[in-house]
C-alpha positions as CSV (number, residue, x, y, z in Angstrom):
1,M,134.3,51.0,111.9
2,A,134.1,52.8,115.2
3,K,133.8,50.7,118.4
4,G,131.4,51.5,121.2
5,H,127.9,52.7,121.5
6,R,126.8,55.7,119.5
7,S,126.4,57.9,122.6
8,Q,129.9,56.9,123.8
9,I,131.4,57.8,120.4
10,K,129.6,61.2,120.5
11,R,130.7,61.9,124.1
12,E,134.4,61.2,123.1
13,R,134.1,63.4,120.0
14,N,132.5,66.3,122.0
15,A,135.2,66.0,124.7
16,N,137.9,66.7,122.1
17,N,136.0,69.7,120.7
18,R,135.0,71.3,124.0
19,D,135.6,75.1,124.3
20,T,137.8,75.6,127.4
21,R,137.4,79.4,127.4
22,P,135.7,80.8,130.5
23,S,132.1,81.9,129.9
24,A,128.8,82.8,131.6
25,K,125.3,82.4,130.3
26,L,122.1,84.0,131.5
27,S,118.9,82.3,130.4
28,Y,115.4,83.9,130.3
29,A,116.6,87.5,130.7
30,R,113.5,89.8,130.5
31,V,114.9,92.0,127.8
32,S,114.5,91.6,124.1
33,V,117.4,90.4,121.9
34,Q,117.5,93.6,119.9
35,K,117.9,95.7,123.1
36,A,120.5,93.4,124.6
37,C,122.5,93.4,121.3
38,F,122.8,97.2,121.4
39,V,124.8,96.9,124.7
40,L,126.7,93.7,123.6
41,D,127.9,95.4,120.4
42,A,129.4,98.2,122.5
43,I,131.6,95.8,124.6
44,R,132.5,93.1,122.1
45,G,136.3,92.7,121.7
46,K,137.1,95.1,124.5
47,D,139.2,94.3,127.6
48,V,137.3,93.5,130.8
49,N,138.0,96.8,132.6
50,T,137.0,98.9,129.6
51,A,133.8,96.8,129.2
52,K,132.9,97.2,132.9
53,A,133.3,101.0,132.6
54,I,131.1,101.1,129.5
55,L,128.4,99.1,131.2
56,E,128.6,101.2,134.4
57,Y,127.7,104.4,132.5
58,N,125.4,103.0,129.8
59,P,121.8,104.2,130.6
60,R,120.1,101.1,129.0
61,Y,118.4,98.6,131.3
62,A,120.2,95.7,129.6
63,S,123.6,97.0,130.7
64,S,122.9,96.3,134.3
65,I,122.0,92.7,133.5
66,I,125.1,92.3,131.3
67,K,127.4,93.8,133.9
68,K,126.3,91.1,136.4
69,L,126.9,88.5,133.8
70,L,130.4,89.9,132.9
71,D,131.3,89.8,136.6
72,S,130.2,86.2,136.8
73,A,132.3,85.3,133.7
74,I,135.3,87.0,135.3
75,A,134.8,85.1,138.5
76,N,134.6,81.8,136.5
77,A,137.9,82.6,134.7
78,E,139.6,83.4,138.0
79,N,138.3,80.5,140.1
80,N,137.9,77.7,137.6
81,N,140.7,78.4,135.1
82,G,143.1,80.3,137.3
83,M,143.4,83.3,134.9
84,N,144.5,86.8,135.7
85,P,141.5,89.2,135.3
86,D,143.7,92.0,134.0
87,N,144.6,89.9,130.9
88,L,141.1,89.0,130.0
89,Y,139.0,90.4,127.1
90,I,135.6,89.6,125.7
91,A,136.1,87.1,122.9
92,A,132.5,86.6,122.1
93,C,129.1,87.9,123.4
94,F,125.7,87.3,121.9
95,A,122.0,87.1,122.7
96,N,119.7,84.4,121.4
97,K,116.0,84.5,121.3
98,G,114.1,83.1,124.3
99,P,110.4,82.3,124.8
100,T,107.8,85.1,124.5
101,M,105.2,85.8,127.2
102,K,101.9,86.7,125.5
103,R,99.7,89.1,127.3
104,V,96.4,90.8,126.4
105,H,95.7,94.6,126.6
106,P,92.0,95.5,126.5
107,R,91.2,98.2,123.9
108,A,88.0,100.1,122.9
109,Q,84.8,98.4,121.8
110,G,85.7,95.0,123.3
111,R,88.9,94.5,121.2
112,A,92.0,93.0,122.7
113,Y,95.5,93.8,121.5
114,R,98.3,91.3,122.1
115,I,101.4,92.4,124.0
116,E,104.5,90.3,123.6
117,K,107.0,90.3,126.4
118,R,110.2,88.9,124.9
119,M,113.0,87.1,126.6
120,S,116.6,86.3,125.6
121,H,119.5,84.0,126.5
122,I,122.7,86.1,126.8
123,S,126.2,84.6,126.7
124,I,129.6,86.0,127.3
125,V,132.9,84.2,126.4
126,L,136.2,85.5,127.7
127,D,139.8,84.8,126.6
128,E,143.3,85.8,127.6
129,K,145.3,88.3,125.6
130,G,148.0,86.5,123.6
131,A,146.6,83.0,124.4
132,K,145.7,80.7,121.6
């Protein structure tokens, strides 16, 4: 039987399984998951310089948000993990659903239509080429 308090056991188990790859997360981005995923699908698996070029010339609004997030992830890799930015590639990138702001749009004859302003939580995980 394991010794220690339950939370202590969980803490030790999670410390062993922690992902050490550099990452960046943006919570409550004012863009829907579907629109963010169009841009994320274009850069998934690419090296960092190619991904930055794709985001620079992509006309979608989400690309400007994701470009800032990618720059943050690169800075995290460089400063926290001591990695070379030229060897980095995007190992994983995904968008999860966030809360939805509900607004009302007045229509004819006293009716009200609901407008849903969706948010998302966007994450980017980087990794070095040839590192496992």
